ROVO-691476 format. One record per residue (C-alpha): residue number from 1; residue in three letters; y, x, z. Coordinates in pm, 1 decimal, padded with zeros to 6 digits. Layout:
pt i: NUM; aa: ALA; yy: Y; xx: X; zz: Z $
...
REM end
This chain:
pt i: 1; aa: MET; yy: -00396.8; xx: 00440.1; zz: -01606.3 $
pt i: 2; aa: ILE; yy: -00572.8; xx: 00223.9; zz: -01335.6 $
pt i: 3; aa: GLY; yy: -00575.5; xx: -00117.5; zz: -01427.1 $
pt i: 4; aa: SER; yy: -00446.0; xx: -00361.5; zz: -01141.4 $
pt i: 5; aa: ASP; yy: -00755.0; xx: -00520.1; zz: -01134.2 $
pt i: 6; aa: ALA; yy: -00992.5; xx: -00256.6; zz: -01055.4 $
pt i: 7; aa: ILE; yy: -00743.0; xx: -00195.3; zz: -00780.6 $
pt i: 8; aa: ARG; yy: -00602.1; xx: -00478.8; zz: -00628.3 $
pt i: 9; aa: GLY; yy: -00747.1; xx: -00503.5; zz: -00273.5 $
pt i: 10; aa: TYR; yy: -00593.0; xx: -00190.4; zz: -00216.7 $
pt i: 11; aa: ASN; yy: -00273.7; xx: -00261.1; zz: -00250.4 $
pt i: 12; aa: ASP; yy: -00192.0; xx: -00338.2; zz: 00114.8 $
pt i: 13; aa: THR; yy: -00371.5; xx: -00040.3; zz: 00214.6 $
pt i: 14; aa: PHE; yy: -00152.4; xx: 00175.7; zz: 00003.4 $
pt i: 15; aa: ILE; yy: 00142.6; xx: 00009.1; zz: 00140.0 $
pt i: 16; aa: LEU; yy: 00062.2; xx: 00056.3; zz: 00489.5 $
pt i: 17; aa: THR; yy: -00008.4; xx: 00411.6; zz: 00429.8 $
pt i: 18; aa: ILE; yy: 00316.6; xx: 00488.7; zz: 00312.7 $
pt i: 19; aa: LEU; yy: 00488.0; xx: 00273.0; zz: 00581.1 $
pt i: 20; aa: SER; yy: 00273.3; xx: 00475.6; zz: 00861.0 $
pt i: 21; aa: GLU; yy: 00462.9; xx: 00800.0; zz: 00738.1 $
pt i: 22; aa: GLY; yy: 00790.5; xx: 00597.1; zz: 00804.0 $
pt i: 23; aa: ASP; yy: 01023.9; xx: 00300.1; zz: 00756.6 $
pt i: 24; aa: SER; yy: 01117.0; xx: 00257.5; zz: 00399.3 $
pt i: 25; aa: TYR; yy: 01244.2; xx: -00022.8; zz: 00116.9 $
pt i: 26; aa: GLY; yy: 01034.8; xx: -00161.3; zz: -00208.3 $
pt i: 27; aa: TYR; yy: 01123.2; xx: 00061.5; zz: -00464.5 $
pt i: 28; aa: GLU; yy: 01081.8; xx: 00344.0; zz: -00278.1 $
pt i: 29; aa: VAL; yy: 00734.2; xx: 00273.7; zz: -00157.1 $
pt i: 30; aa: SER; yy: 00678.8; xx: 00164.0; zz: -00525.7 $
pt i: 31; aa: LYS; yy: 00784.7; xx: 00545.6; zz: -00654.0 $
pt i: 32; aa: ARG; yy: 00574.6; xx: 00696.8; zz: -00376.2 $
pt i: 33; aa: ILE; yy: 00258.6; xx: 00472.7; zz: -00507.5 $
pt i: 34; aa: ARG; yy: 00314.9; xx: 00632.2; zz: -00816.2 $
pt i: 35; aa: GLU; yy: 00376.9; xx: 00963.0; zz: -00723.9 $
pt i: 36; aa: VAL; yy: 00079.7; xx: 00964.6; zz: -00497.8 $
pt i: 37; aa: SER; yy: -00163.3; xx: 00858.2; zz: -00738.4 $
pt i: 38; aa: GLN; yy: -00039.3; xx: 01104.6; zz: -00951.1 $
pt i: 39; aa: GLU; yy: 00128.0; xx: 00850.4; zz: -01208.6 $
pt i: 40; aa: ASN; yy: -00227.4; xx: 00679.4; zz: -01243.2 $
pt i: 41; aa: TYR; yy: -00149.3; xx: 00344.9; zz: -01073.5 $
pt i: 42; aa: SER; yy: 00203.8; xx: 00197.5; zz: -01038.1 $
pt i: 43; aa: ILE; yy: 00254.9; xx: -00133.7; zz: -00889.9 $
pt i: 44; aa: LYS; yy: 00411.5; xx: -00446.0; zz: -01070.5 $
pt i: 45; aa: GLU; yy: 00752.7; xx: -00555.2; zz: -00889.4 $
pt i: 46; aa: THR; yy: 00581.3; xx: -00905.0; zz: -00790.8 $
pt i: 47; aa: THR; yy: 00274.2; xx: -00792.7; zz: -00678.8 $
pt i: 48; aa: LEU; yy: 00492.1; xx: -00546.0; zz: -00416.7 $
pt i: 49; aa: TYR; yy: 00711.5; xx: -00847.8; zz: -00239.9 $
pt i: 50; aa: SER; yy: 00411.3; xx: -01043.6; zz: -00252.6 $
pt i: 51; aa: ALA; yy: 00218.6; xx: -00820.7; zz: -00084.0 $
pt i: 52; aa: PHE; yy: 00512.0; xx: -00747.1; zz: 00195.5 $
pt i: 53; aa: THR; yy: 00529.2; xx: -01135.7; zz: 00260.7 $
pt i: 54; aa: ARG; yy: 00173.0; xx: -01141.0; zz: 00348.6 $
pt i: 55; aa: LEU; yy: 00160.9; xx: -00829.4; zz: 00534.4 $
pt i: 56; aa: GLU; yy: 00483.2; xx: -00937.8; zz: 00727.3 $
pt i: 57; aa: LYS; yy: 00331.1; xx: -01312.8; zz: 00790.8 $
pt i: 58; aa: ASN; yy: 00022.4; xx: -01136.3; zz: 00941.0 $
pt i: 59; aa: GLY; yy: 00230.6; xx: -00952.8; zz: 01156.6 $
pt i: 60; aa: PHE; yy: 00134.3; xx: -00555.4; zz: 01001.9 $
pt i: 61; aa: ILE; yy: 00478.6; xx: -00498.0; zz: 00905.7 $
pt i: 62; aa: GLU; yy: 00824.2; xx: -00578.1; zz: 01022.6 $
pt i: 63; aa: SER; yy: 01143.4; xx: -00671.8; zz: 00786.8 $
pt i: 64; aa: TYR; yy: 01500.0; xx: -00555.6; zz: 00895.3 $
pt i: 65; aa: PRO; yy: 01824.8; xx: -00541.2; zz: 00691.3 $
pt i: 66; aa: GLY; yy: 01930.1; xx: -00180.9; zz: 00585.7 $
pt i: 67; aa: GLN; yy: 02240.7; xx: -00023.2; zz: 00436.4 $
pt i: 68; aa: VAL; yy: 02425.8; xx: -00198.2; zz: 00153.4 $
pt i: 69; aa: THR; yy: 02373.1; xx: -00069.8; zz: -00196.8 $
pt i: 70; aa: HIS; yy: 02504.8; xx: -00221.8; zz: -00526.4 $
pt i: 71; aa: GLY; yy: 02710.3; xx: -00490.8; zz: -00273.5 $
pt i: 72; aa: LYS; yy: 02336.4; xx: -00607.7; zz: -00150.3 $
pt i: 73; aa: LYS; yy: 02189.8; xx: -00492.9; zz: 00170.3 $
pt i: 74; aa: ARG; yy: 01804.0; xx: -00343.0; zz: 00123.1 $
pt i: 75; aa: THR; yy: 01561.4; xx: -00459.0; zz: 00329.2 $
pt i: 76; aa: TYR; yy: 01365.8; xx: -00229.0; zz: 00528.1 $
pt i: 77; aa: TYR; yy: 00984.7; xx: -00231.0; zz: 00600.5 $
pt i: 78; aa: LYS; yy: 00840.5; xx: -00059.8; zz: 00912.7 $
pt i: 79; aa: ILE; yy: 00432.2; xx: -00084.7; zz: 01035.1 $
pt i: 80; aa: THR; yy: 00354.5; xx: -00298.2; zz: 01344.1 $
pt i: 81; aa: ASP; yy: 00095.6; xx: -00141.9; zz: 01618.0 $
pt i: 82; aa: THR; yy: -00091.1; xx: -00458.5; zz: 01469.9 $
pt i: 83; aa: GLY; yy: -00032.6; xx: -00309.2; zz: 01108.1 $
pt i: 84; aa: ARG; yy: -00166.1; xx: 00069.1; zz: 01227.8 $
pt i: 85; aa: ASN; yy: -00500.4; xx: -00130.8; zz: 01364.7 $
pt i: 86; aa: TYR; yy: -00542.7; xx: -00314.8; zz: 01067.0 $
pt i: 87; aa: LEU; yy: -00481.6; xx: 00035.9; zz: 00859.5 $
pt i: 88; aa: GLN; yy: -00739.7; xx: 00241.8; zz: 01052.3 $
pt i: 89; aa: GLU; yy: -00993.1; xx: -00043.2; zz: 00992.9 $
pt i: 90; aa: LYS; yy: -00933.9; xx: -00058.0; zz: 00606.9 $
pt i: 91; aa: VAL; yy: -00959.8; xx: 00345.6; zz: 00590.0 $
pt i: 92; aa: GLU; yy: -01305.9; xx: 00282.7; zz: 00769.4 $
pt i: 93; aa: GLU; yy: -01398.7; xx: -00018.8; zz: 00528.8 $
pt i: 94; aa: TRP; yy: -01299.5; xx: 00247.9; zz: 00218.2 $
pt i: 95; aa: GLN; yy: -01531.0; xx: 00537.9; zz: 00374.6 $
pt i: 96; aa: LEU; yy: -01837.9; xx: 00253.3; zz: 00335.0 $
pt i: 97; aa: THR; yy: -01739.6; xx: 00132.5; zz: 00043.4 $
pt i: 98; aa: LYS; yy: -01745.0; xx: 00460.6; zz: -00115.8 $
pt i: 99; aa: GLN; yy: -02080.2; xx: 00553.5; zz: 00049.0 $
pt i: 100; aa: VAL; yy: -02213.7; xx: 00251.7; zz: -00078.6 $
pt i: 101; aa: VAL; yy: -02065.0; xx: 00270.5; zz: -00464.6 $
pt i: 102; aa: GLY; yy: -02178.9; xx: 00623.2; zz: -00457.8 $
pt i: 103; aa: CYS; yy: -02542.2; xx: 00503.6; zz: -00372.4 $
pt i: 104; aa: PHE; yy: -02562.6; xx: 00303.0; zz: -00752.0 $
pt i: 105; aa: ILE; yy: -02293.3; xx: 00532.3; zz: -00920.4 $
pt i: 106; aa: LYS; yy: -02501.7; xx: 00925.3; zz: -00974.0 $
pt i: 107; aa: GLU; yy: -02238.3; xx: 01158.1; zz: -01086.8 $
pt i: 108; aa: GLU; yy: -02397.4; xx: 01402.9; zz: -01285.3 $
pt i: 109; aa: GLU; yy: -02371.2; xx: 01796.0; zz: -01141.0 $
pt i: 110; aa: GLU; yy: -02156.3; xx: 02007.0; zz: -01294.0 $
REM end
């Protein structure tokens, strides 16, 4: 399992990537992160909702009320056009990050 410190800077990218596939809500986003990472990373609930708040404040996502479950309205999130642009920037940044780290970490050829 990957430690949260090692991956913290990529939480927004994970969330925006999932929301770029369709609107979703907290539990489902958390579940998709676990699934896509093949159970190697799970985001804490407090971290997830802090990210939602930050992303919404920056205009990258919008929230809206959804269906009522267990007597409470579920909050859904959707990515905005600004969020899509930001996600593209983060993807490009990741490509450069991999390239730079690869310069220092030489993997043995099999």
